[in-house]
C-alpha positions, 0 to 999 in steps of 0.5 A: 608023354601027354600035357595036362596042365594044371589050372592053377597055373593060371591065375583067376584074372588070366583064366578070365582074360583068356576064357575065350580061348579055354573054352575053344576044344582047339586050344584049352588050357593045353594050347594057352599053356603052348602060348604062354611058353612060345616065343615069337620074334616081330621084325618090323613094327610097322604096318604088318607088325602093328597088328601082328603085335597086338593080336599075339601079346592079346593071345598070350604069346608068353614072349615077344621080340620086336626089331625095328630101328625108326621112330614114330612119325605122323605119316606112319598113323594111317596104318600104323596103328599101335601108335598114337599122335602123342608118341610122335618122335618116339622110338618104335619099339619102346612105344611098341613095348608100353602099349602092348604091356599096358594091354597084357601085362603078363608077358615077357617083350624083348626089344631091339631098336635096330635094323635087321641085319646079317651081323645080328640075324643068326642070333636073333633067329636063334633065340626064338621059336617063330618068326614074323617078317614084317620088313618093307625092305627087300634086303631084309625079307631075303635075309630073314628067309635066308637066316631062318632056312640056315636056322631051321626055323619056320617064319610067317611073311607077307608082302603089300601093296596099295590095295592088295598082297600076300602071304605065306608060311616060308622055311618050313620043313619040307616046305619052299622058302621065299626064294623058291617063289623069288630066287633073286632080289628084284632091281631096285630101280623098279620097285617103288617104295610104300611112300611113292607107291602108297598103301590103303591102311587096312591093307597091312592091317588085314595081313598082318592080323592074318601073319598073328593067325598063322603063327597063333595056328603054327604054336598051336599046331592046329588047322592047315597053315600056308605052308607050300601054299600062297594066299594072295588077295585083292582088297578092290575086288575082295578075291582071294586066291590060295595057290600052290608053292612047291618047294624049287630043287634049284633054290639057291638057299633051301634047294638040293645044291645051295649056293648059300650056305651062310649068311655072308653069302646073302646077297643084299639088294634094297628096293628101299635105299632108292626113297629113303632120304638123305643118306650121303653127307657129301651131297647138297643137301638143304634142310627145310629151313635154309631153302626158305632163305634161298629165295632164288632156288627153283623147287623142282618135285620129281615124284609121280604126278598122283603124288604132286596132285595130292600135295606139293610146295606151291610153286614147284615144277613138277619133272617126275623122274622118268622125265628127268632128261627132258626136263634138263634139256630146259635148265639155263646155266644161271638156274639153280634148282632145289630137287626133292621127292617124298623123302629124298631117295628119288631126288638123290637119282634126279640129281646125279642124272641131271648134274652131268647135263645142268650148267646151273647149281643143283640142291637137294631138300633133306628130308623131301616133301615129308620134311616140309609138311613137317616143318608147316605143322610145327608152325 
């Protein structure tokens, strides 16, 4: 049946808002009505999710869902363009909803201030037509992939690092999934976190915009979505490559004989846990304030040389994590050491490596160098 929308279905204000869409033969009233009826779940409201959400909202996608457990931090603002300095400390999903409704009040926006987890993944995926994966954690990337494959829901996934990234539409009918490209999660110890590796703010900006662009193409049924293709971009050289991405018949989730048939069978390994911060309260954590009162402490920075040169606690000794065993040989029995990295995770690894070899006493800085910086900002 041919869909013939009534222009009266769009208010005069909406017709003005979407005028540049309505004048495109590929979109018009029928396409704009498709956008209004569509629902998109955006998993991760950070560097990728921010521009994706802004453009989906501006385009008039009728229902948006936002999944993110975090609160806005000052270090987010270099790339997460949805937020402002005044919003630091506010839950990302709540601020995102407010900013998006200010941009376009004709939307329904549902927020989920939680991590995308196996217990809720199937339910969240089922409630939306299309998915955008903007997580910075490998566990979430694999979970989104498996949930979408099992639910038969295509999604737009992107990965970024420093000055480059890649993008594809995964889990589409007859198309490949993320595991066709990377069957198993990498060893977390081999993958630097965003805080460790760094990223130029425009990189997630570009890829998040491209994710929204691909989602709009899927909703509208126009163009050639990146199904069976992988777009890679090196933004230092401005080299764009579009590579074929075939479906793997031996894929553990979408192949001919899958070994993953439910989310309970999804092995979750998260690289970000290597550097997420103080999650184990059994360890000897010290706050920044408590650390300043301990004058006997020697501050040990276990980050990379580039991070250390960019900024460190005054007087700190640089002992990068990959050289921590060499540093251990120089520790005396009366040394009192305070280990820190960017946010806490690498300091935990250093602590476990030093604990067996050190006769001195070890502590860890809760929140890492970012906590020390935040304390200085508040002064």
